[in-house]
C-alpha positions, 0 to 999 in steps of 0.5 A: 182365793176369794174375790171379796175383800176382807176388812183390815183391822185397825189398831185401837189407837190408829187415827183414821181419815173421814174417808177411811172411817166412812168406808168402815161404817159403810156410809158416805163421808157427808153422813159421817161428818153429820155424826161428828158435828152432832157429837156422836163420834169423838174426833180431833182436828189437825189443821182443817182435817178431822181425825177419828180414833179407831176406838171412838169408831168402835165405841160408836158402833157399840152404842148404835147397836145397843140403840138399835136393839132397844128399839127392836125390843120396844117394837116387838113388845108393842107388836105383842101387846097389839096381838100382832105376834 
């Protein structure tokens, strides 16, 4: 048996605490709150607490991957134009 913990999949309608969502993104809770405040991840408040659906977290990850890919492609094209590749 492996000592490495495997992530447990969340149902898409599951509501996550900011702590659990930050853990899933491998970021600090403070960084996650910044993403929420900037409107990059949808959430709702329950009293004074934020709840994030697993589906909105997956959506953010997909959008972030697309942004990163686009930037990497731009950098590769620029490197090619400059004769660096």
